[in-house]
C-alpha positions in Angstrom: 9.0 -12.1 -12.3 5.7 -12.0 -14.1 4.1 -9.2 -12.2 5.1 -5.5 -12.0 7.2 -4.3 -9.2 5.0 -2.1 -7.0 6.2 1.2 -5.5 3.6 2.9 -3.3 3.6 6.1 -1.2 1.1 7.1 1.5 1.2 10.8 2.4 -0.6 10.2 5.7 -1.5 13.7 7.1 1.9 15.4 6.5 0.8 17.7 3.6 -1.8 20.3 3.1 -4.0 20.4 -0.1 -1.7 22.7 -2.1 1.4 20.9 -1.1 -0.2 17.5 -1.9 -1.1 18.7 -5.4 2.4 20.1 -6.0 3.9 16.7 -5.0 1.3 14.8 -7.1 2.3 17.0 -10.1 5.9 16.1 -9.7 5.1 12.4 -9.4 3.1 12.7 -12.6 6.1 14.3 -14.4 8.3 11.5 -13.0 5.9 8.8 -14.2 5.6 10.3 -17.7 9.4 10.2 -18.3 10.2 7.0 -16.5 10.4 4.1 -19.0 9.7 1.3 -16.5 6.5 3.1 -15.4 5.4 3.7 -18.9 6.0 0.1 -20.0 4.2 -1.3 -17.0 7.1 -3.2 -15.5 6.9 -0.9 -12.4 3.5 0.0 -11.0 3.3 3.2 -9.0 0.5 4.1 -6.6 0.0 7.1 -4.4 -2.3 7.6 -1.5 -3.1 11.3 -0.7 -5.5 12.6 1.9 -9.2 12.5 1.2 -9.5 16.2 0.4 -6.9 15.9 -2.4 -8.0 12.6 -3.8 -10.2 13.6 -6.7 -7.9 16.4 -7.8 -5.0 14.0 -7.7 -6.9 11.6 -10.0 -7.3 14.5 -12.4 -3.6 15.5 -12.3 -2.5 11.9 -12.9 -5.2 11.1 -15.6 -2.7 10.8 -18.4 -0.2 8.6 -16.4 -0.3 5.0 -15.3 -0.1 6.1 -11.6 -2.9 4.6 -9.5 -4.5 6.7 -6.8 -5.7 5.2 -3.6 -7.4 6.4 -0.4 -6.1 6.1 3.2 -9.3 4.5 4.6 -12.9 3.7 3.8 -16.1 3.0 5.7 -17.3 -0.6 6.2 -20.8 0.4 5.0 -21.6 1.6 1.4 -24.2 4.3 2.4 -26.1 5.6 5.4 -26.1 7.9 8.4 -22.3 7.6 9.1 -21.2 11.2 9.6 -17.6 11.8 8.6 -17.1 8.5 6.8 -16.3 7.9 3.1 -17.6 4.9 1.3 -16.0 2.6 -1.2 -18.7 3.5 -3.6 -17.7 7.2 -3.5 -14.0 6.4 -3.6 -14.4 4.3 -6.8 -16.7 7.0 -8.3 -14.0 9.7 -8.0 -11.3 7.5 -9.4 -9.6 5.7 -6.5 -8.6 2.1 -7.3 -6.8 1.2 -4.1 -7.4 1.8 -0.4 -5.4 1.3 2.7 -7.0 -1.1 5.2 -5.8 -2.1 8.7 -2.8 0.2 9.1 -1.2 0.0 12.5 -2.1 3.6 13.2 -5.7 3.0 12.5 -5.6 0.0 14.9 -3.7 1.8 17.6 -5.2 5.3 17.4 -8.8 4.6 16.4 -9.3 1.1 17.9 -9.8 -0.8 14.7 -10.2 -4.5 15.5 -9.7 -7.5 13.3 -13.5 -7.5 12.8 -13.4 -3.9 11.6 -10.5 -4.6 9.3 -12.3 -7.6 7.8 -15.5 -5.5 7.2 -13.5 -2.8 5.5 -11.6 -5.3 3.4 -14.9 -6.7 2.1 -16.2 -3.2 1.5 -13.1 -2.4 -0.6 -13.3 -5.6 -2.7 -17.1 -5.4 -3.4 -16.6 -1.9 -4.7 -13.8 -2.6 -7.1 -11.0 -1.3 -4.9 -7.8 -3.3 -4.2 -7.2 -3.2 -0.5 -3.7 -2.3 0.5 -4.0 -4.6 3.5 -1.5 -3.8 6.2 -0.3 -6.6 8.5 2.5 -6.8 11.0 3.6 -7.9 14.4 3.9 -5.4 17.2 7.2 -6.5 18.6 10.4 -7.9 17.2 10.3 -11.7 17.3 11.5 -14.6 15.2 10.6 -14.6 11.5 8.5 -17.8 12.1 6.4 -16.1 14.8 6.1 -12.9 12.8 4.9 -14.8 9.8 2.3 -16.7 12.0 0.9 -13.5 13.3 0.8 -11.8 9.9 -1.0 -14.9 8.4 -3.5 -14.8 11.2 -4.3 -11.1 10.5 -4.5 -11.9 6.7 -6.8 -14.9 7.2 -9.0 -12.8 9.5 -9.2 -9.9 7.0 -10.0 -12.2 4.0 -12.4 -14.5 5.7 -15.6 -14.4 3.6 -14.2 -11.5 1.5 -15.2 -11.2 -2.2 -12.8 -12.1 -4.9 -10.4 -9.5 -6.2 -6.9 -8.2 -6.1 -5.2 -7.7 -2.7 -2.0 -5.9 -2.0 -0.6 -7.1 1.3 1.6 -4.5 2.9 3.9 -6.1 5.5 4.7 -3.4 8.0 6.2 -4.7 11.3 4.8 -2.2 13.8 8.1 -2.0 15.6 9.8 -0.8 12.4 7.3 1.9 11.4 9.1 5.3 11.8 12.3 3.5 13.1 15.8 4.6 12.1 16.3 1.3 10.1 13.9 -1.2 8.5 13.7 -4.8 9.6 16.6 -7.0 8.5 16.3 -8.2 4.8 16.4 -11.9 5.8 13.7 -11.3 8.3 11.5 -9.5 5.8 12.1 -12.0 3.1 11.1 -14.9 5.3 7.8 -13.3 6.3 6.9 -12.0 2.9 7.6 -15.4 1.2 4.9 -16.9 3.5 2.5 -14.1 2.7 3.0 -14.4 -1.0 2.0 -18.1 -0.8 -1.1 -17.2 1.1 -2.4 -14.8 -1.6 -1.2 -16.8 -4.6 -4.7 -17.8 -5.6 -5.9 -14.2 -5.9 -5.0 -12.9 -9.4 -2.6 -9.9 -9.6 -2.2 -9.9 -5.9 1.2 -8.9 -4.4 3.1 -8.5 -1.2 5.0 -5.3 -0.5 7.2 -4.1 2.4 6.8 -0.9 4.4 8.4 0.2 7.6 11.2 2.7 7.3 11.7 1.6 3.7 14.2 3.5 1.6 16.8 3.3 -1.1 18.7 0.1 -1.6 16.2 -2.0 0.2 14.4 -3.5 -2.9 17.7 -4.9 -4.1 18.3 -6.6 -0.7 14.8 -8.0 -0.5 15.0 -9.8 -3.9 12.2 -11.8 -5.4 10.5 -12.7 -2.1 8.9 -9.2 -2.1 6.8 -7.7 -5.0 7.5 -4.1 -4.1 7.9 -1.4 -1.5 5.6 1.0 0.4 7.3 4.3 1.1 6.5 7.0 3.6 8.4 10.3 4.3 11.4 9.3 2.3 9.3 9.7 -0.9 8.3 13.3 0.0 11.4 14.1 -2.1 10.4 13.0 -5.6 14.1 12.8 -6.6 14.5 10.1 -4.0 11.3 8.4 -5.2 12.9 8.4 -8.7 15.9 6.5 -7.4 13.6 3.9 -5.9 11.8 3.6 -9.3 15.2 3.0 -10.9 15.9 0.2 -8.4 12.5 -1.3 -9.1 13.2 -1.2 -12.9 16.6 -2.9 -12.4 14.8 -5.9 -10.8 13.2 -6.8 -14.1 
């Protein structure tokens, strides 16, 4: 493998500000002492809530950990009460941003058109979109890949050049007791990797009830893993970093 193994964590809205910064500090300590993070063979990114984003950047300033945001506006400025632009996110130190998560689609009605607009907004402002794609119901790997490629093509249609992190998250597996079967995930991710191969430094990671041991089972068809509540325990996160390092 020529690219780092990615390990990302989104905190969603589980933590308050103080709890977030306590967790961020522990992640920073973990990153400072983990050889694979220090030498760049494992790339860690964390996605706190908006309120804690700038402070998280400060806490992690002397580490290689990348900080991202959970959403962004499609517009760069204007009368959009409650929105946060890519311009502002980049200014405070964010370098990634989630786009198109299944919860945003289901709870806030984000369409393919909205996801495409936000993807372009991220890229034109120097942010790597963590572009979430996934099928709603369990199906065959072939049909799942076709649906994910449709979502990916829609999001990137006319988008500026730049790094894209594709997060494959089958909707039916988010929050489930078990992740999707490794062979299923590998088949879909292999297709997605081919689709973004022309974008330098781009990658495909898997999320959806992801946890320990999964990276080993997924092999080289996946560039990394996107963790949720499992990583609230930074000792557990450390074990995943060890697994990521062992892939090198």
